[in-house]
C-alpha positions as CSV (number, residue, x, y, z in Angstrom):
1,M,0.0,-0.4,-0.2
2,L,1.2,3.6,-0.7
3,T,1.4,6.4,2.2
4,R,3.7,8.5,0.9
5,V,5.3,9.1,-2.7
6,T,8.0,11.7,-3.5
7,I,8.0,12.8,-6.9
8,N,10.3,15.3,-9.2
9,V,9.0,17.6,-11.6
10,L,10.1,19.8,-14.2
11,T,8.5,23.6,-14.0
12,P,9.5,26.4,-16.0
13,G,11.1,29.3,-14.0
14,R,12.1,32.4,-15.4
15,N,15.6,31.3,-16.7
16,G,14.9,27.7,-17.7
17,H,13.0,25.0,-15.7
18,R,13.4,24.1,-12.3
19,A,12.8,20.9,-10.3
20,Q,10.3,20.8,-7.7
21,R,9.6,17.8,-5.5
22,V,5.9,17.1,-5.0
23,T,4.7,14.6,-2.6
24,A,1.6,12.4,-3.0
25,R,0.0,11.2,0.4
26,T,-2.1,8.3,-1.0
27,L,-2.5,5.9,-4.2
28,R,-5.1,8.6,-5.6
29,D,-3.1,11.5,-5.5
30,H,0.1,9.5,-6.7
31,M,-1.8,9.2,-10.0
32,V,-3.2,12.4,-10.3
33,M,0.1,13.6,-10.3
34,R,1.3,10.7,-12.3
35,C,-1.6,12.3,-15.0
36,T,-0.4,15.6,-14.6
37,V,3.1,14.8,-15.2
38,C,2.7,13.1,-18.8
39,M,-1.2,13.3,-19.8
40,L,-1.0,14.3,-22.8
41,T,1.7,12.7,-25.5
42,R,1.0,14.3,-28.9
43,I,-1.0,16.5,-31.0
44,D,-3.6,13.9,-32.1
45,H,-4.9,16.5,-34.6
46,I,-6.1,19.5,-35.6
47,G,-9.6,19.9,-37.0
48,I,-10.7,22.6,-39.2
49,A,-14.2,23.1,-40.1
50,C,-15.4,23.2,-43.5
51,F,-18.5,24.1,-45.6
52,D,-17.7,21.7,-48.6
53,L,-15.2,18.6,-47.2
54,D,-14.4,17.1,-50.9
55,A,-13.2,20.6,-52.2
56,T,-11.0,21.0,-48.9
57,V,-9.4,17.5,-49.0
58,A,-8.6,18.1,-52.7
59,F,-6.9,21.5,-51.6
60,Y,-4.8,20.0,-48.7
61,E,-3.8,17.0,-51.4
62,A,-2.7,19.4,-54.6
63,T,-1.1,21.8,-52.1
64,Y,0.8,20.1,-49.5
65,G,0.3,15.9,-50.9
66,F,-1.5,15.1,-47.8
67,E,-3.3,12.0,-48.5
68,V,-6.9,11.0,-46.9
69,A,-6.0,8.1,-44.2
70,H,-9.6,7.9,-43.4
71,T,-13.3,9.5,-44.1
72,E,-16.4,8.3,-42.2
73,V,-19.8,10.2,-40.9
74,N,-20.4,10.4,-37.1
75,E,-24.3,10.6,-37.1
76,E,-24.0,11.4,-33.1
77,Q,-21.8,14.7,-33.8
78,G,-23.4,15.7,-36.8
79,V,-20.0,15.4,-39.2
80,R,-18.8,14.2,-42.2
81,E,-15.2,14.1,-42.1
82,A,-11.7,13.2,-43.4
83,M,-8.7,12.5,-41.3
84,L,-5.3,13.6,-43.4
85,R,-2.2,11.7,-42.1
86,I,0.5,14.3,-41.0
87,N,3.1,11.9,-40.0
88,G,3.9,9.2,-36.9
89,T,4.9,9.4,-33.6
90,S,7.1,7.2,-31.7
91,D,4.0,6.4,-29.5
92,G,2.8,4.3,-31.9
93,G,0.2,7.4,-32.9
94,S,-0.6,9.8,-35.9
95,S,-0.9,13.5,-36.2
96,Y,-3.3,14.3,-38.3
97,L,-5.4,17.2,-39.9
98,Q,-8.9,16.5,-39.6
99,L,-11.5,18.0,-41.9
100,L,-15.5,18.5,-40.6
101,E,-18.1,19.5,-42.9
102,P,-21.2,19.5,-40.9
103,T,-24.3,16.8,-42.0
104,R,-27.2,19.3,-40.4
105,E,-27.4,23.1,-39.4
106,D,-27.9,22.2,-35.7
107,S,-24.6,20.2,-35.3
108,A,-21.8,21.9,-33.1
109,V,-19.7,21.9,-36.0
110,G,-22.8,23.1,-38.1
111,K,-23.1,25.8,-35.6
112,W,-19.7,27.3,-35.2
113,L,-19.5,27.7,-38.9
114,A,-22.6,29.7,-39.3
115,K,-20.9,31.9,-36.7
116,N,-17.4,32.0,-37.6
117,G,-16.6,30.3,-41.0
118,E,-14.5,27.8,-42.2
119,G,-11.2,27.6,-40.3
120,V,-9.5,25.8,-37.2
121,H,-12.4,24.5,-35.4
122,H,-10.0,22.9,-32.2
123,I,-7.1,21.1,-31.4
124,A,-7.1,17.5,-30.1
125,F,-4.1,16.2,-27.9
126,G,-3.3,12.2,-27.2
127,T,-3.3,10.2,-24.4
128,A,-3.1,6.6,-23.0
129,D,-5.9,7.3,-21.1
130,V,-8.8,9.7,-21.7
131,D,-10.9,8.6,-18.4
132,A,-8.4,9.1,-16.3
133,D,-6.6,12.3,-17.6
134,S,-10.0,13.7,-18.4
135,E,-10.7,13.4,-14.4
136,A,-7.8,14.8,-13.9
137,I,-8.1,18.1,-15.7
138,R,-11.8,18.1,-14.3
139,D,-10.2,18.1,-10.8
140,K,-8.1,21.4,-12.0
141,G,-11.5,23.5,-11.9
142,V,-11.7,22.7,-16.2
143,R,-15.0,21.9,-17.5
144,V,-14.9,18.5,-19.3
145,L,-18.0,18.4,-21.6
146,Y,-19.0,15.0,-21.3
147,D,-19.5,12.9,-18.2
148,A,-17.7,9.9,-19.6
149,P,-15.7,9.8,-23.2
150,R,-17.7,8.9,-26.1
151,S,-16.8,7.3,-29.7
152,G,-14.7,9.2,-31.3
153,S,-12.7,9.0,-35.4
154,M,-11.8,5.7,-36.3
155,G,-12.2,4.0,-32.9
156,S,-11.2,6.8,-30.7
157,R,-12.2,7.3,-27.5
158,I,-13.1,11.5,-26.7
159,T,-13.7,13.9,-24.5
160,F,-13.8,17.7,-25.0
161,L,-12.7,20.6,-22.7
162,H,-14.5,24.0,-22.7
163,P,-12.8,26.8,-24.5
164,K,-13.8,29.3,-22.0
165,D,-11.4,27.3,-19.8
166,C,-8.3,26.7,-22.3
167,H,-7.7,30.5,-23.2
168,G,-10.5,30.5,-25.9
169,V,-10.0,26.9,-28.0
170,L,-11.8,23.8,-27.8
171,T,-9.9,21.2,-26.7
172,E,-10.5,17.2,-27.3
173,I,-8.8,14.9,-25.5
174,V,-8.6,11.7,-27.1
175,T,-7.4,8.0,-26.4
176,S,-6.9,6.2,-30.4
177,A,-8.4,2.4,-30.7
178,S,-5.0,0.7,-30.6
179,A,-4.4,2.9,-26.8
180,S,-8.1,2.1,-25.8
181,E,-7.4,-1.7,-26.5
182,D,-4.7,-2.1,-24.8
183,H,-6.7,-1.0,-20.9
């Protein structure tokens, strides 16, 4: 049984990073600290809202040479999407551009497009455990928009963080399908 753990954490300082000793008194405190230190492993994707998915895909293919890795319709979220793979990472994941076209005007992306026009809709960070990490983030006072993570693109599990708590950025937390199967 864990009664006390001390962890050295690097925190930003005026002249670079400095080591800070943090002590956990319970296993739960230790797990929250562990999640705090290493929770987000990569940028999973940047979500871009668009009016015409096919035309937007064609632009990214012709201009940058990106290729579509996956397409799907997410009825729950009211979007048709294409995932364009940018690169692979050492943790087995990849980084993507996620192009989103609303399938109905009352979807979150449809409402956002009507108000803001085309452009960056959200940023998504990859994590090994969306359940634990969203709880750790919630414990820090950030509003998590779903009570429990939902199904996302390519079999992933996702949740969103309120943009007003994230400096105006709608933020998604993603556990890829392969990482979800490991847990």
